[in-house]
Every structure is written in C-alpha cells, then in structure tokens.
C-alpha positions, 0 to 999 in steps of 0.5 A, a space after each residue: 372110724 376108718 383109722 381105727 380099723 386101720 390101726 387094728 389090722 396093722 400087723 406087729 413084729 414079734 419075738 422069735 420064740 413066739 414061734 413056740 408060743 403059738 404052738 403051746 397056746 394052741 394046745 391050751 385052747 385044744 385041751 379046753 375042748 379037746 373032744 369036740 375039736 377032734 370030732 369037727 376035724 373029723 367032720 370036715 375030712 369027712 366033708 372034704 373027702 366026699 366032695 372029692 369023689 364028684 368030678 372036677 367040681 368036687 375039687 374045685 368045690 374043696 378049694 373054694 370052701 377051705 377058706 370059709 372052713 378055716 374062718 369057721 374055726 378061727 370064730 369057734 376058737 374065739 368062742 372056747 377062748 371066751 368060755 363058750 361051749 363048742 358045737 357042730 354048728 361052729 364048723 359053719 359059722 362063717 358061712 352065715 355073713 362071710 362067706 362070699 369074701 372067703 370064697 373069694 380068697 378060696 378062688 384066689 388060691 386056687 388060681 395061685 395053686 393052678 399057676 404054680 402047677 403050669 409053671 412047675 410043670 413046664 420046668 418039669 416037662 422040660 426036664 424030662 425031655 432034657 434027660 431022655 433026649 440026652 440020654 439017647 444021645 449020650 450026652 452026659 452034659 445034657 443029662 445033668 443039665 436036665 437033672 438041674 432044671 428038675 431040681 429047679 422045678 421043685 426050688 420053685 414050687 417050694 418058694 412060690 408055695 412058701 409066698 403063697 402061704 404067706 398071703 393067705 395064712 392070716 387072710 380069713 382072720 382078717 376077714 372074719 374078725 375085721 371084715 377086710 376086703 379079700 385083696 387087702 386081707 391077702 396083702 395084710 396077711 403077706 405083710 404080718 407073715 414078712 414081718 415075722 419070718 423068723 418066729 415063722 421059720 421056728 414054727 415051721 421046724 416045730 411043724 416038721 417035728 410035730 407032723 413027722 411024729 403024727 405021722 408014725 402010728 399010721 398017720 393016727 397022730 393027725 386026729 390030734 395034730 390037725 385040730 392043733 395046727 389050726 388052731 395055731 393061726 388063731 394063737 399067731 393071729 391075736 399075737 401078730 395083730 393083737 386080736 
C-alpha cells in the first residue's frame, strides 16, 4: 500500500506546450459553471478583505487559511469535472477533514514570507543608508553601490519568491487528494515544479499577459481571471501527478 501511495504522488515531466494547455483546460472547466465560480471567488475575496480589517490577527488568519481555501477550490474543481453541481459550501469543503495540515502549510508559508521580507528589508535598508551617506559625502561610487544593493534586493525577492511558489503550488493538492503530510507535500511540490520548469515558464508568461489585460478595465477582468487562475492549479496538478 505504501508503494502504491508513493507512486500515486510521483511527479512526471510534461511537454513545454502543456503550460498553455493548463490555461485552456482551466477555461473549459470554468465555463461549465462560470457564474458560480465567480460567486465563490467574490465570497473568498470578501472574507479576506473582512479579515484584513482585524489588526494583526486578521492578516495572520488570511495567511493561515489561504491554503485551506485553495484546497477547497481544488476539491470543487474535481466535483465539477465529474459532473457535480457547484455550491457555495464547496468553498469550505477542505475545512472538514484536511484543515489541520493545510493550516500547517499556511503557517510555513507565513514564515517563509517573513524570512523573505526580513532579508529583502535588510538589503534595502543597507541600500538606503549607502545612498544617503554617499550623497552626503559627494561620493558617486557609494551612490552607485547603493543602487546596486537595491537592485540586488529586488532580485533576491524575486528568486526567493519563486522558490517559495514552487514549494507551495502543488502542496494543497497533494494534501487534499493524497493525504500527504505538509512537509512532504512541500517537497513534492518543489520537485514537481523543478521537473517542469519550462512549461511553468511558458505558463507564467501567459499569466503576465492575462494579468495585464485583466487589469486594463479598472481591474474588472480579475473577476474572471482569478477563478480561472486557481483552476489552472488543478489542471497542472492533474497533468503532472496524473490526478
């Protein structure tokens, strides 16, 4: 049984073109119940906004609960794909029996975000101090060095953020569909993302284009893009893990 479980969650490499297919597959799933997907997305957004108004604890709750909502979305995607009717309660389906491991993932995500913020903040603070001291002393070299440090801070933020995204992308799916432990789910997600770097790069390029287009009409396009974006995670999971 243990060997079967291991095989079920072993990631595979897919062709680069699958980075496009994740979008088309997600769109096909979205159109099966477009109205309800948008309703679920709006409810989730309202919940997160309401929580954000609670000082400190609200932002903490958002970070902890985000993977649970993500997991619920994945379960809802499988339900719709199987011909089931989407309901508001599906937004909370992962809260019933997978909440604890998903909260652990949320906590680890929060820690990772804080570490990134600390590292980038330290580099950025050094850049500011260098620029100020260089400007005060009239040292052009010091100012250029400070600018370089600032650019390094941005680069570090991008790299660390990408690494964290690789580790968390498939983690909720591995938990809700395979009951994988949180740390093992993070490892499995990172391994799967690493094996499929090329399709993910293509996927990311399409995301940037879609995000730009969705933002043009006062950001209203995100009402559709957000649910489709989350459904791409289900399409990618099925492709890479044979869901």
